[in-house]
C-alpha positions in Angstrom: 121.0 55.5 107.6 119.9 58.1 105.1 116.3 58.9 104.3 115.1 58.8 100.7 113.7 62.0 99.4 110.0 62.0 98.5 109.4 61.4 94.8 109.0 64.5 92.6 105.6 65.2 91.2 105.1 64.5 87.5 106.2 67.3 85.2 103.4 69.4 83.9 102.7 68.9 80.2 104.0 71.6 77.9 101.5 74.3 77.1 100.7 74.2 73.4 99.2 77.7 73.6 102.0 79.4 75.3 103.8 82.1 73.3 107.5 81.4 72.6 108.5 84.5 74.6 106.8 83.3 77.8 109.4 82.5 80.5 108.6 80.2 83.4 109.6 82.1 86.5 111.9 80.2 88.8 109.9 81.0 91.9 106.4 80.2 90.4 106.2 76.7 91.8 107.4 78.0 95.2 104.8 80.8 95.1 102.0 78.3 94.2 103.1 76.0 97.1 103.0 79.0 99.5 99.5 79.9 98.3 98.4 76.3 99.1 99.4 76.8 102.7 97.0 79.8 103.0 94.2 78.6 100.8 92.5 75.2 100.8 92.9 72.7 98.0 89.2 73.1 97.3 89.6 76.8 96.8 92.8 76.4 94.7 91.4 73.6 92.6 90.1 76.0 89.8 93.5 77.8 89.7 94.7 81.2 90.8 95.6 84.5 89.2 98.7 86.5 89.8 97.9 90.2 90.3 100.6 92.8 91.1 100.0 94.3 94.6 100.6 97.7 93.1 97.2 97.4 91.3 95.5 97.3 94.8 97.8 99.9 96.4 97.5 102.3 93.5 93.7 102.0 93.0 92.9 105.5 94.1 96.0 107.0 92.4 95.0 105.3 89.1 91.4 106.7 89.5 89.8 103.3 89.5 86.3 102.9 91.0 85.7 99.6 92.9 83.5 98.5 90.0 86.2 99.2 87.4 88.8 97.4 89.5 86.4 94.4 89.8 85.9 94.5 86.1 89.6 94.6 85.5 90.1 91.7 87.8 87.5 89.6 85.9 89.5 90.3 82.7 92.9 89.6 84.4 91.6 86.2 85.7 91.3 85.1 82.1 94.7 86.5 80.9 96.6 83.3 80.8 99.2 83.8 78.2 101.1 86.6 76.6 99.6 87.4 73.2 96.3 85.8 74.1 94.0 88.6 75.2 91.2 87.7 77.6 87.8 87.5 75.9 85.0 87.3 78.4 81.5 88.3 77.3 79.8 91.2 79.0 77.1 88.7 80.1 79.7 86.5 81.9 81.2 89.5 83.7 77.8 90.8 84.6 76.6 87.5 86.0 79.8 87.2 88.2 79.4 90.7 89.5 75.6 90.7 89.9 75.2 93.5 87.4 73.4 94.1 84.2 75.4 93.7 81.0 74.8 97.3 80.0 76.4 98.4 83.3 79.4 96.2 82.5 79.6 97.8 79.1 79.7 101.2 80.8 82.6 100.1 83.0 84.5 98.7 80.0 83.9 101.9 78.1 85.2 103.9 81.1 88.3 101.6 81.4 88.9 102.1 77.7 88.6 105.9 77.8 91.0 105.9 80.8 93.5 103.9 78.8 93.5 100.7 80.9 92.2 98.4 78.1 91.6 98.4 74.4 88.8 96.3 72.9 89.7 94.0 70.0 86.8 92.8 67.9 86.8 89.0 67.4 84.8 87.0 64.9 83.8 83.4 64.6 84.4 81.9 61.2 81.2 82.3 59.1 79.2 83.0 62.3 79.6 86.7 63.0 81.1 88.6 65.9 82.3 86.8 69.1 83.0 88.3 72.5 85.6 91.1 72.3 89.2 90.5 73.3 90.7 92.9 75.8 94.3 94.1 75.4 95.6 94.9 78.9 98.9 96.5 77.9 97.5 99.9 79.0 97.0 98.6 82.5 100.5 97.2 82.5 101.9 100.6 81.3 100.0 102.5 84.0 101.2 100.1 86.8 104.8 100.5 85.5 104.4 104.3 85.6 103.3 104.4 89.3 105.4 101.6 90.7 108.6 103.7 91.1 106.7 106.1 93.4 105.6 103.3 95.7 109.2 101.9 95.7 110.6 105.3 96.6 108.2 105.6 99.6 109.0 102.1 100.7 112.7 102.8 100.7 112.2 106.1 102.6 110.1 104.3 105.2 112.8 101.6 105.6 115.4 104.3 106.2 113.2 106.1 108.8 112.7 102.8 110.6 116.5 102.1 110.7 117.1 105.6 112.0 114.4 105.2 114.7 115.7 101.8 115.7 119.3 103.0 116.3 120.2 103.2 120.0 120.7 106.7 121.3 123.7 107.9 123.2 
């Protein structure tokens, strides 16, 4: 007697805002399922953000202060689609971080000077300026630049472990 497999969940509706060059990663659903084993449904209900570990590992190498990293993470948490820059207001970021908007403006200026972000002015039709958009391609380029060094160290450590684990004699 064979068991019937459980029904598949309904397919997610197509995203009308997704750029045509966005590719769904084959392991994305599996990664989301694994996350749900660590985090509660209540915590995951509002979504999650994918952040390369190299951003955390390379924080000091990149010269990011904790406040700048937190500001970047606030921006990254709203970077949903390629070609659709996050556009949080300084007030929103300030409220989330418990800081004054002028302090956030200083962090953003510093991140821009360091090449992590570039601000893009946005305007509402017939209503004036809206919250800036933030191009994160500088961040991506900086992570790409340091990633090979971390990979090399990881490979060297793996070889050292193998050598240390070999039986002597």
